[in-house]
DSSP file (Angstrom, degrees, kcal/mol; ACC not computed):
  #  RESIDUE AA STRUCTURE BP1 BP2  ACC     N-H-->O    O-->H-N    N-H-->O    O-->H-N    TCO  KAPPA ALPHA  PHI   PSI    X-CA   Y-CA   Z-CA
    1    1 A M     >        0   0    0      0, 0.0     4,-2.0     0, 0.0     5,-0.1   0.000 360.0 360.0 360.0 -44.2    6.9  125.4  135.3
    2    2 A L  H  >  +     0   0    0      1,-0.2     4,-2.6     2,-0.2     5,-0.2   0.869 360.0  54.7 -64.5 -38.1    8.4  127.1  138.3
    3    3 A K  H  > S+     0   0    0      2,-0.2     4,-2.6     1,-0.2    -1,-0.2   0.919 107.9  49.2 -62.0 -43.7   11.3  124.6  138.4
    4    4 A K  H  > S+     0   0    0      2,-0.2     4,-2.7     1,-0.2    -2,-0.2   0.906 111.4  49.4 -62.0 -41.5   12.1  125.3  134.7
    5    5 A F  H  X S+     0   0    0     -4,-2.0     4,-2.6     2,-0.2    -2,-0.2   0.925 112.4  47.3 -63.6 -45.0   12.1  129.1  135.4
    6    6 A V  H  X S+     0   0    0     -4,-2.6     4,-2.5     2,-0.2    -2,-0.2   0.909 112.8  49.4 -63.1 -42.6   14.4  128.7  138.5
    7    7 A L  H  X S+     0   0    0     -4,-2.6     4,-2.2     2,-0.2    -2,-0.2   0.919 112.1  48.0 -63.5 -44.7   16.7  126.4  136.5
    8    8 A L  H  X S+     0   0    0     -4,-2.7     4,-2.3     1,-0.2    -2,-0.2   0.916 111.5  50.5 -61.2 -44.0   16.8  128.9  133.6
    9    9 A A  H  X S+     0   0    0     -4,-2.6     4,-2.3     1,-0.2    -2,-0.2   0.906 109.9  50.1 -60.9 -43.7   17.5  131.8  136.0
   10   10 A L  H  X S+     0   0    0     -4,-2.5     4,-2.5     1,-0.2    -1,-0.2   0.890 110.1  50.3 -63.2 -40.3   20.3  129.9  137.7
   11   11 A C  H  X S+     0   0    0     -4,-2.2     4,-2.7     2,-0.2     5,-0.2   0.915 110.9  49.3 -61.9 -43.9   21.9  129.1  134.3
   12   12 A A  H  X S+     0   0    0     -4,-2.3     4,-2.4     2,-0.2    -2,-0.2   0.910 112.2  47.5 -63.3 -43.1   21.7  132.8  133.3
   13   13 A V  H  X S+     0   0    0     -4,-2.3     4,-2.7     2,-0.2    -1,-0.2   0.914 112.2  50.2 -64.9 -43.2   23.3  133.9  136.6
   14   14 A T  H  X S+     0   0    0     -4,-2.5     4,-2.6     2,-0.2    -2,-0.2   0.940 112.6  45.6 -61.5 -48.8   26.1  131.3  136.3
   15   15 A L  H  X S+     0   0    0     -4,-2.7     4,-2.5     1,-0.2    -1,-0.2   0.919 113.8  50.0 -60.4 -44.0   26.9  132.3  132.7
   16   16 A G  H  X S+     0   0    0     -4,-2.4     4,-2.1    -5,-0.2    -1,-0.2   0.898 111.1  48.6 -62.4 -41.7   26.8  136.0  133.7
   17   17 A C  H  X S+     0   0    0     -4,-2.7     4,-2.6     2,-0.2    -1,-0.2   0.913 110.9  50.5 -67.3 -42.2   29.1  135.4  136.7
   18   18 A N  H  X S+     0   0    0     -4,-2.6     4,-2.3     1,-0.2    -2,-0.2   0.925 111.5  48.4 -61.3 -43.8   31.6  133.5  134.6
   19   19 A G  H  X S+     0   0    0     -4,-2.5     4,-2.1     1,-0.2    -1,-0.2   0.885 111.8  49.1 -63.2 -38.8   31.7  136.2  131.9
   20   20 A Q  H  X S+     0   0    0     -4,-2.1     4,-2.6     2,-0.2    -2,-0.2   0.903 109.9  51.8 -66.7 -41.6   32.2  138.9  134.6
   21   21 A Q  H  X S+     0   0    0     -4,-2.6     4,-2.3     1,-0.2    -2,-0.2   0.915 110.5  48.3 -61.4 -43.5   35.0  136.8  136.2
   22   22 A E  H  X S+     0   0    0     -4,-2.3     4,-2.5     2,-0.2    -1,-0.2   0.917 111.6  50.0 -61.7 -43.8   36.7  136.5  132.8
   23   23 A K  H  X S+     0   0    0     -4,-2.1     4,-2.6     1,-0.2    -2,-0.2   0.913 110.4  49.4 -63.0 -43.2   36.4  140.2  132.2
   24   24 A E  H  X S+     0   0    0     -4,-2.6     4,-1.7     2,-0.2    -1,-0.2   0.906 111.3  49.5 -63.6 -40.9   37.8  141.1  135.6
   25   25 A K  H  X S+     0   0    0     -4,-2.3     4,-1.0     2,-0.2    -2,-0.2   0.931 112.3  48.6 -59.5 -46.2   40.8  138.7  135.0
   26   26 A E  H >< S+     0   0    0     -4,-2.5     3,-0.6     1,-0.2    -2,-0.2   0.903 111.3  48.9 -62.2 -44.0   41.4  140.3  131.6
   27   27 A E  H 3< S+     0   0    0     -4,-2.6    -1,-0.2     1,-0.2    -2,-0.2   0.807 107.8  56.2 -67.1 -29.6   41.2  143.9  133.0
   28   28 A A  H 3< S+     0   0    0     -4,-1.7    -1,-0.2    -5,-0.2    -2,-0.2   0.713  86.0  98.5 -76.1 -21.7   43.6  142.9  135.8
   29   29 A K    <<  -     0   0    0     -4,-1.0     2,-0.6    -3,-0.6    -3,-0.0  -0.440  67.0-143.7 -69.9 138.7   46.3  141.8  133.4
   30   30 A V        -     0   0    0     -2,-0.1     4,-0.1     4,-0.0    98,-0.1  -0.926  16.2-154.7-104.7 122.0   49.1  144.3  132.7
   31   31 A Y        -     0   0    0     -2,-0.6    95,-0.1    96,-0.2    96,-0.1  -0.609  28.1-112.8 -94.6 154.8   50.3  144.1  129.0
   32   32 A P  S    S+     0   0    0      0, 0.0     2,-0.7     0, 0.0    95,-0.2   0.857 114.4  48.7 -55.1 -36.7   53.8  145.2  127.8
   33   33 A V  S    S+     0   0    0     93,-2.7     2,-0.4     2,-0.0    -2,-0.1  -0.919  77.8 165.9-105.3 109.7   52.1  148.1  125.9
   34   34 A T        +     0   0    0     -2,-0.7     2,-0.3    -4,-0.1    94,-0.1  -0.990   4.1 167.7-128.5 130.5   49.7  149.8  128.3
   35   35 A K        -     0   0    0     -2,-0.4     2,-0.1    92,-0.2    -2,-0.0  -0.903  36.5 -98.9-135.6 163.0   48.1  153.2  127.7
   36   36 A T     >  -     0   0    0     -2,-0.3     4,-2.3     1,-0.1     5,-0.2  -0.356  38.5-108.2 -74.8 164.1   45.3  155.2  129.2
   37   37 A D  H  > S+     0   0    0      1,-0.2     4,-2.6     2,-0.2     5,-0.2   0.898 121.9  53.5 -58.5 -41.4   41.9  155.3  127.7
   38   38 A A  H  > S+     0   0    0      2,-0.2     4,-2.0     1,-0.2    -1,-0.2   0.887 108.0  50.3 -63.2 -39.0   42.6  158.9  126.5
   39   39 A E  H  > S+     0   0    0      2,-0.2     4,-1.8     1,-0.2    -1,-0.2   0.929 111.3  47.8 -65.0 -45.0   45.8  157.8  124.8
   40   40 A W  H  X S+     0   0    0     -4,-2.3     4,-2.2     1,-0.2    -2,-0.2   0.923 111.5  50.7 -61.7 -43.1   44.1  154.9  123.0
   41   41 A R  H  < S+     0   0    0     -4,-2.6    -1,-0.2     1,-0.2    -2,-0.2   0.874 111.3  48.8 -61.3 -37.3   41.3  157.2  121.9
   42   42 A A  H  < S+     0   0    0     -4,-2.0    -1,-0.2    -5,-0.2    -2,-0.2   0.824 117.5  40.0 -71.2 -31.9   43.8  159.7  120.5
   43   43 A E  H  < S+     0   0    0     -4,-1.8     2,-0.3    -5,-0.1    -2,-0.2   0.750 108.3  63.1 -90.4 -26.4   45.8  157.1  118.6
   44   44 A L  S  < S-     0   0    0     -4,-2.2    34,-0.1    -5,-0.2     2,-0.0  -0.696  81.6-114.2-104.4 150.8   43.1  154.9  117.2
   45   45 A S     >  -     0   0    0     -2,-0.3     4,-2.7   107,-0.1     5,-0.2  -0.275  41.9-100.2 -67.4 168.4   40.3  155.6  114.7
   46   46 A E  H  > S+     0   0    0      1,-0.2     4,-2.2     2,-0.2     5,-0.1   0.910 125.3  45.2 -58.6 -43.9   36.8  155.4  116.1
   47   47 A L  H  > S+     0   0    0      2,-0.2     4,-2.5     1,-0.2     5,-0.2   0.910 112.3  50.3 -69.8 -42.2   36.3  151.9  114.6
   48   48 A E  H  > S+     0   0    0      2,-0.2     4,-3.0     1,-0.2     5,-0.5   0.932 112.1  48.3 -60.6 -44.3   39.7  150.7  115.8
   49   49 A Y  H  X>S+     0   0    0     -4,-2.7     4,-2.1     1,-0.2     5,-1.1   0.939 110.9  51.0 -60.5 -47.0   39.0  151.9  119.3
   50   50 A Y  H  X5S+     0   0    0     -4,-2.2     6,-2.2    -5,-0.2     4,-0.5   0.913 120.2  34.7 -56.6 -46.5   35.5  150.2  119.2
   51   51 A V  H  X5S+     0   0    0     -4,-2.5     4,-0.8     4,-0.2    79,-0.2   0.974 125.7  36.4 -74.8 -56.6   37.0  146.9  118.1
   52   52 A L  H  <5S+     0   0    0     -4,-3.0    78,-2.5    -5,-0.2    -3,-0.2   0.873 130.7  24.9 -69.8 -40.9   40.3  146.8  119.9
   53   53 A R  H  <5S+     0   0    0     -4,-2.1    -3,-0.2    -5,-0.5    -1,-0.2   0.705 130.3  37.2-102.9 -22.2   39.5  148.5  123.2
   54   54 A Q  H  <<S-     0   0    0     -5,-1.1    -2,-0.2    -4,-0.5    -3,-0.2   0.297 102.7-119.7-112.0   8.1   35.7  147.9  123.6
   55   55 A A     <  +     0   0    0     -4,-0.8    -4,-0.2    -6,-0.2    -3,-0.2   0.829  58.4 158.7  57.2  36.0   35.7  144.3  122.1
   56   56 A G        -     0   0    0     -6,-2.2     2,-0.4    -7,-0.2    -1,-0.1  -0.186  36.9-127.9 -79.3 176.9   33.3  145.4  119.3
   57   57 A T        -     0   0    0     95,-0.0     2,-0.1    -2,-0.0    75,-0.1  -0.995  14.3-134.7-131.6 128.0   32.8  143.7  116.0
   58   58 A E        -     0   0    0     -2,-0.4     3,-0.1     1,-0.1     5,-0.1  -0.390  39.8 -89.2 -73.1 157.5   33.0  145.4  112.6
   59   59 A R    >   -     0   0    0      1,-0.1     3,-1.1    -2,-0.1     4,-0.3  -0.405  52.2-101.3 -65.0 143.4   30.2  144.7  110.1
   60   60 A P  T 3  S+     0   0    0      0, 0.0    36,-0.2     0, 0.0    35,-0.2  -0.304 102.2  19.8 -65.6 152.2   31.0  141.7  107.9
   61   61 A F  T 3  S+     0   0    0     34,-2.4    35,-0.1     1,-0.1    34,-0.1   0.642  97.7 101.1  66.3  18.7   32.4  142.3  104.3
   62   62 A T    <   +     0   0    0     -3,-1.1    -1,-0.1    33,-0.4    34,-0.1   0.631  54.6  89.6-104.4 -18.0   33.4  145.9  105.2
   63   63 A S    >   -     0   0    0     32,-0.5     3,-1.5    -4,-0.3     4,-0.4  -0.670  65.2-148.2 -85.2 129.5   37.2  145.5  105.7
   64   64 A P  G >  S+     0   0    0      0, 0.0     3,-0.5     0, 0.0    -1,-0.1   0.730  98.9  65.7 -63.7 -19.3   39.4  145.9  102.7
   65   65 A L  G >  S+     0   0    0      1,-0.2     3,-1.1     2,-0.2    31,-0.1   0.665  81.5  78.9 -76.8 -15.3   41.7  143.2  104.3
   66   66 A N  G <  S+     0   0    0     -3,-1.5    32,-0.2     1,-0.3    -1,-0.2   0.900 105.6  29.3 -58.8 -41.5   39.0  140.6  103.9
   67   67 A K  G <  S+     0   0    0     -3,-0.5     2,-0.6    -4,-0.4    -1,-0.3   0.109  90.5 123.2-107.5  20.3   39.8  140.0  100.3
   68   68 A N    <   +     0   0    0     -3,-1.1    -3,-0.0     1,-0.1     0, 0.0  -0.732  25.6 167.3 -84.1 122.0   43.6  141.0  100.5
   69   69 A Y        +     0   0    0     -2,-0.6    -1,-0.1     2,-0.1     2,-0.1   0.111  30.1 128.0-122.0  21.1   45.7  138.1   99.2
   70   70 A E        -     0   0    0      1,-0.1     2,-0.3    89,-0.0    -2,-0.0  -0.406  68.4-100.2 -72.7 152.5   49.0  139.9   98.9
   71   71 A A  S    S+     0   0    0     -2,-0.1    88,-2.9    15,-0.1    89,-0.3  -0.572  76.4  79.9 -75.1 136.0   52.1  138.3  100.6
   72   72 A G  E    S-A  158   0A   0     86,-0.3    14,-2.7    -2,-0.3     2,-0.4  -0.991  73.1 -63.7 161.6-162.7   52.9  139.9  104.0
   73   73 A T  E     -AB 157  85A   0     84,-2.3    84,-3.1    -2,-0.3     2,-0.6  -0.948  28.0-140.3-124.8 138.6   52.2  140.1  107.7
   74   74 A Y  E     -AB 156  84A   0     10,-3.3     9,-2.9    -2,-0.4    10,-1.9  -0.887  29.1-172.4 -97.2 122.5   49.1  141.2  109.5
   75   75 A V  E     -AB 155  82A   0     80,-3.0    80,-2.3    -2,-0.6     2,-0.2  -0.744  34.3 -84.5-115.3 161.5   50.0  143.2  112.6
   76   76 A C  E  >  -A  154   0A   0      5,-2.4     4,-2.3    -2,-0.3    78,-0.3  -0.453  31.4-142.9 -63.2 130.3   48.0  144.7  115.5
   77   77 A A  T  4 S+     0   0    0     76,-2.5    77,-0.2     1,-0.2    -1,-0.2   0.655  98.6  48.6 -70.2 -15.6   46.6  148.1  114.5
   78   78 A A  T  4 S+     0   0    0     75,-0.4    -1,-0.2     3,-0.1    76,-0.1   0.802 133.3   4.2 -93.9 -32.1   47.2  149.3  118.1
   79   79 A C  T  4 S-     0   0    0      2,-0.1    -2,-0.2    -3,-0.0    -3,-0.0   0.395  89.9-117.4-138.6   1.4   50.9  148.3  118.7
   80   80 A A     <  +     0   0    0     -4,-2.3    -3,-0.1     1,-0.2    74,-0.0   0.650  53.7 158.9  68.1  18.8   52.2  146.7  115.5
   81   81 A T        -     0   0    0      1,-0.1    -5,-2.4    25,-0.1     2,-0.3  -0.596  49.3-112.8 -69.7 128.5   52.8  143.2  117.0
   82   82 A P  E     +B   75   0A   0      0, 0.0    -7,-0.3     0, 0.0     3,-0.1  -0.485  47.9 162.7 -65.3 126.7   52.9  140.6  114.2
   83   83 A L  E     +     0   0A   0     -9,-2.9    20,-2.8     1,-0.4     2,-0.3   0.758  54.5  15.8-116.2 -39.4   49.8  138.4  114.6
   84   84 A F  E     -B   74   0A   0    -10,-1.9   -10,-3.3    18,-0.2    -1,-0.4  -0.993  60.8-136.6-144.0 145.4   49.2  136.5  111.3
   85   85 A E  E >   -B   73   0A   0     16,-0.4     3,-1.8    -2,-0.3   -12,-0.2  -0.788  24.5-123.7-101.0 148.5   51.1  135.6  108.1
   86   86 A S  G >  S+     0   0    0    -14,-2.7     3,-1.8    -2,-0.3   -13,-0.1   0.791 107.3  66.1 -63.4 -28.9   49.4  135.9  104.7
   87   87 A E  G 3  S+     0   0    0      1,-0.3    -1,-0.3   -15,-0.3   -14,-0.1   0.650 100.8  52.3 -69.3 -11.1   50.2  132.2  103.9
   88   88 A N  G <  S+     0   0    0     -3,-1.8    12,-2.5    13,-0.1    13,-0.4   0.305  88.3 104.9-101.8   7.9   47.8  131.2  106.7
   89   89 A K  E <   +C   99   0B   0     -3,-1.8     2,-0.3    10,-0.2    10,-0.3  -0.661  44.2 171.6 -90.0 143.8   44.9  133.4  105.4
   90   90 A F  E     -C   98   0B   0      8,-2.3     2,-0.9    -2,-0.3     8,-0.7  -0.972  40.5-102.9-146.0 161.2   41.9  131.8  103.7
   91   91 A D        +     0   0    0     -2,-0.3   -24,-0.1     1,-0.2     8,-0.0  -0.762  35.6 174.8 -87.8 105.7   38.5  132.9  102.4
   92   92 A S        -     0   0    0     -2,-0.9    -1,-0.2     4,-0.4    56,-0.0   0.604  40.9-127.6 -86.9 -12.3   36.0  131.6  105.0
   93   93 A G  S    S+     0   0    0      3,-0.1    -2,-0.1    -3,-0.1    -1,-0.0   0.544  82.1 109.8  77.1   6.3   33.1  133.3  103.3
   94   94 A T  S    S-     0   0    0      2,-0.3    -1,-0.0   -34,-0.0    -3,-0.0   0.676  90.0-112.4 -88.4 -18.5   32.1  134.9  106.6
   95   95 A G  S    S+     0   0    0      1,-0.4   -34,-2.4   -35,-0.2   -32,-0.5   0.457  87.0  92.2  98.3   2.2   33.1  138.5  105.7
   96   96 A W  S    S-     0   0    0    -36,-0.2    -4,-0.4   -35,-0.1    -1,-0.4  -0.953  89.5 -92.1-124.7 149.0   36.0  138.8  108.1
   97   97 A P        -     0   0    0      0, 0.0    52,-2.7     0, 0.0     2,-0.4  -0.372  50.4-162.9 -56.2 132.5   39.7  138.1  107.5
   98   98 A S  E     -CD  90 148B   0     -8,-0.7    -8,-2.3   -32,-0.2     2,-0.3  -0.954  13.6-176.3-128.3 143.7   40.3  134.5  108.5
   99   99 A F  E     -CD  89 147B   0     48,-1.3    48,-3.3    -2,-0.4   -10,-0.2  -0.951  26.6-143.3-134.8 150.4   43.4  132.6  109.3
  100  100 A D  S    S+     0   0    0    -12,-2.5    45,-0.4    -2,-0.3     2,-0.3   0.557  86.9  12.3 -93.9  -7.1   44.1  128.9  110.1
  101  101 A Q        -     0   0    0    -13,-0.4   -16,-0.4   -16,-0.2    -1,-0.2  -0.972  66.9-134.4-162.8 155.5   46.9  129.8  112.6
  102  102 A E        -     0   0    0     -2,-0.3     2,-0.8   -18,-0.1   -18,-0.2  -0.463  42.5 -87.9 -98.4 172.4   48.4  132.7  114.5
  103  103 A I    >   -     0   0    0    -20,-2.8     3,-2.2    -2,-0.2     4,-0.4  -0.788  61.5-109.3 -80.1 114.8   52.0  133.7  115.0
  104  104 A K  T 3  S+     0   0    0     -2,-0.8    -1,-0.1     1,-0.3    -3,-0.0  -0.122  96.6  15.1 -53.3 134.1   52.7  131.7  118.1
  105  105 A G  T 3  S+     0   0    0      2,-0.3    -1,-0.3     1,-0.0   -22,-0.0   0.219 108.4  82.7  90.1 -14.4   53.2  133.7  121.3
  106  106 A N  S <  S+     0   0    0     -3,-2.2    19,-2.5   -23,-0.1    20,-0.4   0.523  84.0  58.4-100.0  -6.8   51.7  136.9  119.9
  107  107 A V  E     -E  124   0B   0     -4,-0.4    -2,-0.3    17,-0.2     2,-0.3  -0.982  64.9-164.6-126.1 134.2   48.0  136.1  120.4
  108  108 A E  E     -E  123   0B   0     15,-2.8    15,-2.6    -2,-0.4     2,-0.3  -0.775   9.9-141.6-114.2 163.1   46.3  135.2  123.8
  109  109 A Y  E     +E  122   0B   0     -2,-0.3     2,-0.3    13,-0.2    13,-0.2  -0.913  20.3 167.6-127.8 148.5   42.9  133.6  124.4
  110  110 A S  E     -E  121   0B   0     11,-1.8    11,-2.8    -2,-0.3     2,-0.5  -0.918  39.2 -98.5-145.7 172.2   40.1  134.1  126.9
  111  111 A T  E     -E  120   0B   0     -2,-0.3     2,-0.5     9,-0.2     9,-0.2  -0.851  32.0-161.3-100.8 132.9   36.5  132.9  127.2
  112  112 A D  E     +E  119   0B   0      7,-3.1     7,-1.8    -2,-0.5     3,-0.1  -0.950  18.1 174.6-116.3 127.9   33.8  135.2  126.1
  113  113 A Y    >   +     0   0    0     -2,-0.5     3,-2.2     5,-0.2   -94,-0.1   0.137  41.9 121.5-113.2  16.1   30.2  134.7  127.3
  114  114 A K  T 3  S+     0   0    0      1,-0.3    -1,-0.1     2,-0.1     4,-0.1   0.769  77.9  42.1 -56.8 -31.8   28.8  138.0  125.8
  115  115 A I  T 3  S-     0   0    0      2,-0.5    -1,-0.3    -3,-0.1     3,-0.1   0.196 127.7 -89.5-105.1  16.5   26.2  136.2  123.6
  116  116 A G  S <  S+     0   0    0     -3,-2.2     2,-0.3     1,-0.2    -2,-0.1   0.327 102.6  62.9  99.8  -7.7   25.0  133.7  126.1
  117  117 A Y  S    S-     0   0    0     -5,-0.1    -2,-0.5  -102,-0.0     2,-0.2  -0.966  91.2 -83.1-144.2 162.7   27.5  130.9  125.4
  118  118 A A        +     0   0    0     -2,-0.3     2,-0.3    -5,-0.1    -5,-0.2  -0.433  45.4 170.6 -73.1 133.1   31.2  130.3  125.6
  119  119 A R  E     -E  112   0B   0     -7,-1.8    -7,-3.1    -2,-0.2     2,-0.8  -0.966  37.6-114.1-132.8 151.5   33.4  131.5  122.7
  120  120 A T  E     -EF 111 134B   0     14,-0.6    14,-2.2    -2,-0.3     2,-0.3  -0.797  34.5-158.8 -89.9 113.6   37.2  131.7  122.5
  121  121 A E  E     -EF 110 133B   0    -11,-2.8   -11,-1.8    -2,-0.8     2,-0.4  -0.679   4.7-141.8 -93.3 144.6   38.1  135.3  122.2
  122  122 A E  E     -EF 109 132B   0     10,-2.8     9,-2.7    -2,-0.3    10,-1.0  -0.868  19.2-179.8-109.9 141.7   41.5  136.4  120.8
  123  123 A H  E     -EF 108 130B   0    -15,-2.6   -15,-2.8    -2,-0.4     2,-0.3  -0.956  37.7-100.9-134.1 151.9   43.6  139.3  122.1
  124  124 A C  E  >  -E  107   0B   0      5,-2.3     4,-1.9    -2,-0.3   -17,-0.2  -0.613  29.2-143.6 -67.3 129.5   47.0  140.8  121.1
  125  125 A A  T  4 S+     0   0    0    -19,-2.5   -18,-0.2    -2,-0.3    -1,-0.1   0.651  95.4  50.2 -72.7 -14.7   49.5  139.5  123.6
  126  126 A T  T  4 S+     0   0    0    -20,-0.4   -93,-2.7   -95,-0.1    -1,-0.2   0.868 130.2   9.2 -93.4 -40.6   51.3  142.8  123.6
  127  127 A C  T  4 S-     0   0    0    -95,-0.2   -92,-0.2   -96,-0.1   -96,-0.2   0.508  92.6-120.0-119.7  -7.5   48.6  145.4  124.2
  128  128 A G     <  +     0   0    0     -4,-1.9    -3,-0.1     1,-0.2     3,-0.1   0.524  52.5 163.2  81.8   4.7   45.5  143.3  125.0
  129  129 A G        -     0   0    0     -6,-0.1    -5,-2.3     1,-0.1     2,-0.3  -0.308  44.2-111.4 -60.6 137.2   43.5  144.6  122.0
  130  130 A H  E     +F  123   0B   0    -78,-2.5    -7,-0.2   -79,-0.2    -1,-0.1  -0.536  39.4 172.0 -69.0 130.7   40.5  142.5  121.1
  131  131 A L  E     -     0   0B   0     -9,-2.7    19,-2.8     1,-0.4     2,-0.3   0.782  46.4 -91.1-105.8 -46.2   41.0  140.8  117.7
  132  132 A G  E     -FG 122 149B   0    -10,-1.0   -10,-2.8    17,-0.2    -1,-0.4  -0.932  49.6 -61.3 164.1-144.1   38.1  138.5  117.2
  133  133 A H  E     -FG 121 148B   0     15,-1.9    15,-2.8    -2,-0.3     2,-0.4  -0.930  30.5-133.4-136.6 158.2   37.3  134.8  118.0
  134  134 A V  E     -FG 120 147B   0    -14,-2.2   -14,-0.6    -2,-0.3     2,-0.3  -0.955  24.1-175.3-117.1 136.7   38.6  131.4  117.0
  135  135 A F  E     - G   0 146B   0     11,-2.0    11,-2.6    -2,-0.4     3,-0.3  -0.843  33.3-122.5-127.9 161.5   36.4  128.5  115.9
  136  136 A N  S    S+     0   0    0     -2,-0.3     9,-0.1     9,-0.2    11,-0.0  -0.094  90.1  87.9 -95.5  34.0   36.9  124.9  115.1
  137  137 A D        +     0   0    0      9,-0.1     8,-0.2     2,-0.0    -1,-0.2  -0.056  60.5 117.2-122.3  32.9   35.4  125.1  111.6
  138  138 A G  S    S-     0   0    0      6,-2.2     8,-0.2    -3,-0.3     2,-0.2  -0.109  79.4 -42.9 -86.5-171.4   38.6  126.0  109.6
  139  139 A P    > > -     0   0    0      0, 0.0     5,-2.0     0, 0.0     3,-1.3  -0.354  46.4-153.2 -58.9 121.3   40.4  124.1  106.9
  140  140 A R  T 3 5S+     0   0    0      1,-0.3    -2,-0.0    -2,-0.2     5,-0.0   0.731  90.9  65.0 -70.1 -22.3   40.6  120.4  107.8
  141  141 A D  T 3 5S+     0   0    0      2,-0.0    -1,-0.3     3,-0.0     2,-0.0   0.543 116.5  22.4 -81.0  -4.2   43.7  120.0  105.7
  142  142 A T  T < 5S-     0   0    0     -3,-1.3    -2,-0.1     3,-0.1   -41,-0.0   0.279 133.9 -32.5-121.6-105.7   45.7  122.3  108.0
  143  143 A T  T   5 -     0   0    0      2,-0.2    -3,-0.2   -43,-0.0     3,-0.1   0.668  64.7-129.2 -97.0 -18.0   44.8  123.2  111.6
  144  144 A G  S   <S+     0   0    0     -5,-2.0    -6,-2.2     1,-0.3     2,-0.3   0.479  70.5 121.8  79.7   1.7   41.0  123.0  111.5
  145  145 A K        -     0   0    0    -45,-0.4     2,-0.5    -6,-0.3    -1,-0.3  -0.705  49.4-159.8-100.8 149.7   40.9  126.4  113.1
  146  146 A R  E     - G   0 135B   0    -11,-2.6   -11,-2.0    -2,-0.3     2,-1.0  -0.909   4.6-162.1-127.1 102.8   39.3  129.6  111.8
  147  147 A H  E     -DG  99 134B   0    -48,-3.3   -48,-1.3    -2,-0.5     2,-0.9  -0.770  12.2-160.2 -82.7 104.1   40.7  132.7  113.5
  148  148 A C  E     -DG  98 133B   0    -15,-2.8   -15,-1.9    -2,-1.0     2,-0.4  -0.792  17.9-175.5 -94.0 105.8   37.9  135.1  112.6
  149  149 A I  E     - G   0 132B   0    -52,-2.7     2,-0.4    -2,-0.9   -17,-0.2  -0.843  29.5-119.3-116.3 136.3   39.5  138.5  112.9
  150  150 A N    >   -     0   0    0    -19,-2.8     3,-1.7    -2,-0.4     4,-0.3  -0.564  18.7-143.5 -67.3 124.9   38.2  142.1  112.7
  151  151 A G  G >  S+     0   0    0     -2,-0.4     3,-1.7     1,-0.3    -1,-0.2   0.822  99.4  65.2 -60.8 -30.2   40.0  143.8  109.9
  152  152 A A  G 3  S+     0   0    0      1,-0.3    -1,-0.3  -105,-0.1  -107,-0.1   0.687  96.2  57.9 -65.4 -18.0   39.9  147.1  112.0
  153  153 A A  G <  S+     0   0    0     -3,-1.7   -76,-2.5   -22,-0.2   -75,-0.4   0.512 104.8  67.1 -85.7  -6.2   42.2  145.3  114.5
  154  154 A L  E <   -A   76   0A   0     -3,-1.7     2,-0.4    -4,-0.3   -78,-0.2  -0.809  55.1-165.4-120.6 153.3   44.8  144.7  111.8
  155  155 A E  E     -A   75   0A   0    -80,-2.3   -80,-3.0    -2,-0.3     2,-0.5  -0.969  25.2-133.6-125.3 148.2   47.3  146.5  109.6
  156  156 A F  E     -A   74   0A   0     -2,-0.4   -82,-0.2   -82,-0.2    -2,-0.0  -0.889  13.0-165.4-108.0 129.6   48.9  144.8  106.7
  157  157 A I  E     -A   73   0A   0    -84,-3.1   -84,-2.3    -2,-0.5     5,-0.1  -0.935  23.5-133.8-110.5 107.1   52.6  145.0  106.0
  158  158 A P  E >>  -A   72   0A   0      0, 0.0     3,-0.9     0, 0.0     4,-0.8  -0.252  16.9-119.9 -60.0 148.2   53.4  143.8  102.4
  159  159 A K  H >> S+     0   0    0    -88,-2.9     3,-1.1     1,-0.3     4,-0.8   0.884 113.0  57.2 -56.8 -41.9   56.3  141.4  102.1
  160  160 A K  H 34 S+     0   0    0    -89,-0.3     3,-0.3     1,-0.3    -1,-0.3   0.812 105.1  52.4 -63.7 -27.6   58.2  143.7   99.8
  161  161 A A  H <4 S+     0   0    0     -3,-0.9    -1,-0.3     1,-0.2    -2,-0.2   0.672 102.3  60.6 -78.9 -16.6   58.0  146.5  102.5
  162  162 A Q  H <<        0   0    0     -3,-1.1    -1,-0.2    -4,-0.8    -2,-0.2   0.694 360.0 360.0 -83.3 -20.0   59.5  144.1  105.1
  163  163 A N     <        0   0    0     -4,-0.8    -1,-0.2    -3,-0.3    -2,-0.1   0.471 360.0 360.0 -80.4 360.0   62.7  143.6  103.2
């Protein structure tokens, strides 16, 4: 019994340390768009700040972008970097906007241990804003990836407005 407890404790400490190391690496990175906490708070809505700057998660099925199927580009709500194209969006049934691929070079990845196991977290490569997570349960006929993204982290630019 004691051996099991010690083993469990060691696993918890290891996971906690890994998560802390990842967080420290992420905080040490300097992004092309860097602002103070006060500047981010002034520019973003409360929900955008919670998601993008505090790595929060919006409630499922609350984003109007979840069921948006208009042609266009999804950009970072904090810095307007293009992140996802509408032709790569699909209805995953999860309640969050989902895409089978990102715009290459505009999204970065890290490992997140916040819920006790490793997940691949996505960030805007320009400002470091938290977007969501990527999973391997997306459409098999394309990439097999599901980029599960908080709608609060995105703004949608319709194709007709881009011309």
